[in-house]
C-alpha positions as CSV (number, residue, x, y, z in Angstrom):
1,M,45.3,-50.5,-25.4
2,L,46.3,-48.7,-22.2
3,H,46.8,-45.5,-23.0
4,E,45.6,-41.6,-22.1
5,A,41.7,-41.3,-23.4
6,D,41.2,-39.7,-26.8
7,K,38.8,-36.7,-26.0
8,T,37.4,-37.1,-29.0
9,K,36.3,-40.8,-28.8
10,G,35.0,-40.5,-25.1
11,G,36.5,-42.6,-22.5
12,L,39.1,-42.7,-19.8
13,P,42.6,-45.0,-19.7
14,L,40.6,-48.6,-18.5
15,E,42.1,-48.1,-14.6
16,Q,39.7,-45.2,-14.4
17,A,36.9,-46.9,-15.9
18,K,33.7,-46.8,-13.3
19,A,32.3,-50.1,-12.9
20,D,28.3,-50.7,-10.4
21,V,27.4,-53.3,-8.6
22,K,24.3,-54.1,-8.3
23,R,22.4,-56.1,-4.7
24,D,20.7,-58.4,-7.1
25,H,23.5,-59.6,-8.7
26,P,26.8,-59.1,-6.9
27,H,28.9,-61.4,-9.3
28,Q,28.3,-58.8,-12.5
29,A,29.9,-55.5,-12.9
30,Y,28.8,-52.9,-15.0
31,V,31.9,-51.3,-16.4
32,S,31.8,-47.8,-17.9
33,G,33.6,-45.0,-19.4
34,L,36.5,-47.8,-21.4
35,P,38.5,-46.4,-23.9
36,A,37.3,-46.8,-27.9
37,D,39.7,-49.2,-28.2
38,V,39.4,-51.2,-25.5
39,S,39.8,-55.3,-26.5
40,D,38.5,-58.5,-24.7
41,Q,41.8,-59.1,-23.9
42,E,42.2,-55.7,-21.7
43,L,39.5,-56.4,-19.5
44,A,40.5,-60.0,-19.0
45,T,43.5,-59.3,-18.0
46,T,42.2,-56.1,-16.0
47,F,39.3,-57.7,-14.2
48,G,40.9,-61.2,-13.9
49,R,42.6,-59.7,-11.2
50,I,39.4,-59.6,-8.6
51,G,38.2,-63.3,-9.6
52,A,37.8,-66.0,-12.3
53,L,35.8,-64.7,-14.9
54,R,32.6,-66.5,-16.6
55,K,31.9,-63.7,-19.5
56,L,32.9,-60.7,-20.5
57,K,30.8,-58.2,-22.7
58,I,31.6,-55.2,-24.6
59,Y,28.7,-53.4,-25.5
60,R,29.4,-52.1,-29.4
61,H,27.6,-50.1,-32.4
62,P,26.3,-51.4,-35.1
63,D,29.7,-50.7,-37.3
64,G,31.2,-53.3,-34.2
65,Q,33.2,-50.6,-32.6
66,P,33.0,-50.4,-28.3
67,K,30.8,-48.4,-27.6
68,G,32.6,-47.6,-24.2
69,D,30.9,-49.8,-22.0
70,A,31.4,-53.7,-20.8
71,L,29.5,-56.0,-18.3
72,V,32.1,-58.5,-16.7
73,T,30.5,-61.7,-15.1
74,Y,32.5,-63.2,-12.0
75,D,32.1,-67.1,-11.7
76,L,30.3,-67.9,-8.4
77,K,31.6,-70.7,-6.1
78,A,29.2,-73.2,-4.1
79,G,28.5,-70.8,-1.1
80,D,28.9,-67.6,-2.7
81,A,26.2,-65.1,-3.5
């Protein structure tokens, strides 16, 4: 849910998460500082505003709980890159 992060679980409100884009993969963004209860749908809604999404991957602990980071991959159109 989009809310103030629980300090004991770590992470920031989704709006304050940080994204890093590498030069050699400009169509991907590594996002960190996500709230512990972030969902695929919330990421898709938030990052889908930027462009068409190809894939979302939320990194998870072995028990299935989100680690607080994700990889967002956008569709590339012909001529992009």
